[in-house]
C-alpha positions in Angstrom: 79.1 81.4 176.9 79.8 81.6 173.1 83.1 80.0 171.5 83.4 83.4 169.9 83.9 84.9 173.6 86.9 82.9 174.2 89.2 84.0 171.3 92.0 85.9 172.9 91.1 85.5 176.2 94.1 85.4 178.8 94.9 82.3 179.9 96.4 82.0 183.6 97.9 78.6 185.0 96.6 77.4 188.3 98.5 79.7 190.5 96.9 82.5 188.5 99.8 83.6 186.5 99.5 84.7 183.0 100.8 82.2 180.5 99.2 82.7 177.0 96.1 83.2 175.2 93.2 81.5 173.2 94.6 81.3 169.9 91.6 78.8 168.3 88.7 76.2 169.6 87.9 72.6 168.5 84.4 72.1 168.3 81.8 68.9 167.4 78.4 68.7 166.6 75.9 68.2 169.4 73.9 65.1 169.1 71.2 66.5 167.0 73.9 68.0 164.6 72.0 71.7 165.3 74.9 73.4 166.8 78.6 72.7 167.6 79.8 72.3 170.9 83.3 73.1 172.2 85.4 70.3 173.2 88.7 72.2 173.9 91.1 75.1 173.2 94.1 75.9 171.2 96.5 77.8 173.8 99.4 79.8 172.7 102.2 81.6 174.7 102.3 84.3 172.2 99.4 85.6 170.3 100.5 84.5 166.8 98.2 83.4 163.8 97.3 79.6 163.0 97.9 78.8 159.4 96.5 75.4 159.3 99.7 73.7 159.1 100.2 72.9 162.8 97.4 70.7 162.4 98.9 66.8 162.3 96.6 65.8 159.6 97.4 69.0 157.4 100.1 68.4 154.8 101.4 71.2 152.6 105.2 72.4 151.6 107.6 71.3 153.7 108.9 74.8 154.2 105.5 76.1 155.6 105.1 73.1 157.3 108.4 73.1 159.3 107.8 76.9 159.9 104.5 76.5 161.4 106.1 73.5 163.5 108.7 76.1 164.9 106.5 79.1 165.5 103.9 76.9 167.1 106.3 74.8 169.6 104.9 76.1 172.6 101.3 75.7 171.4 99.1 73.4 173.3 95.6 72.1 173.3 93.5 71.9 176.3 90.5 69.7 176.6 87.6 71.8 178.2 87.7 69.7 181.3 91.1 71.0 182.1 90.3 74.5 182.2 87.8 76.9 184.0 86.2 79.3 181.5 83.6 80.9 183.9 85.3 84.5 184.0 84.5 86.4 180.7 87.8 87.2 179.1 90.0 84.5 181.2 90.7 80.9 180.9 92.2 79.4 184.1 94.1 76.0 183.5 93.3 73.5 186.2 96.5 71.6 185.2 100.2 72.9 184.8 100.7 74.4 181.3 103.6 71.6 180.5 101.0 68.6 181.6 98.5 69.9 178.4 99.5 68.1 175.1 101.5 69.8 172.1 100.4 70.1 168.5 103.1 67.8 167.8 105.5 67.5 165.4 104.6 68.1 161.5 104.1 65.1 159.4 107.2 63.6 157.8 107.1 64.3 154.1 107.0 61.5 151.7 110.3 60.6 149.9 111.3 58.4 147.4 110.6 54.6 148.0 113.9 52.7 149.4 114.6 49.7 147.2 114.1 46.5 149.4 117.6 45.4 150.5 
């Protein structure tokens, strides 16, 4: 299966209930660095575009970062081992939604240095 086939796929929980959609995927180079191999999926309750500010390492304007964090408060990351992608157009979770890792809070903005007391 190609990574592009996973985008917008319906996500089902272990009981078969619809719980979201695939928003993005995370991939790493294979051992020969010729192709990318999917290592996990970014899943959302709603079909909302990712802007990049939801990434933990991405630092941007505080307003955008906070808005992205609020918008993606229910977005989850699922390693490939925790999903079944054998049915085209559908991703079935092997674990409950709440057991998946969230994308986490946005990074704290750097403030002025506090004087040593």
